[in-house]
N, C-alpha and C positions, 0 to 999 in steps of 0.2 A: 649427666653430661652437661647440663646447663651450668652447673657450678664450675666445671672445668673451663668453659668458655669465658666466664668472668675472671677466673684465675689467670688465664692466658692474656686476656685483655689488660688486666691490671699489671701483669708482668711487662707487657709491651709498653705500657704507658710509663712505668718506672724507668725502663731502659731509655726511652726517648727523652725523658726529663733529665736523666743522668748525662746523656751525651750532649744535650743542649747546655747544661750547666758546665760541663767540661769544655765545650767549645767557647762559651762565654769567658771562662777563666783563662783559656788559652789566648783569646784576643786581648783581654785586659793585660795579661802578662807581656804580650808582645808590644802593646802600646807603652806600658811602663818602661820596658827595656829600651825602647827608642828614646823616650824622654830622659832616662838616666844617661844614655850615651850622649845626648845633646847637651845636657848640663855638664857632664864630664869634659866634653870638648870645649865648652865655653870657659870652664875653670882653667883648663890647660892653656888656652890661648891668652887668658888674663895673667897667668903666672909667668909665662915665658918672657914677654917684653919688660915687665916691671921688676925683674929680679935685680936687686942692687949689686953692683960690681965693686969690689974692694981692691 
């Protein structure tokens, strides 16, 4: 029975680490998406007024 307790504790720790890693990746992805949108908006604003007219 003692070994089963260690197995369950290890399983719980693995799941906690997994969800913490998933949460970390999710936050990083959200931050990068905001940064991409900001850069895209800056590029679009620079392209619009400086377009040459023929």
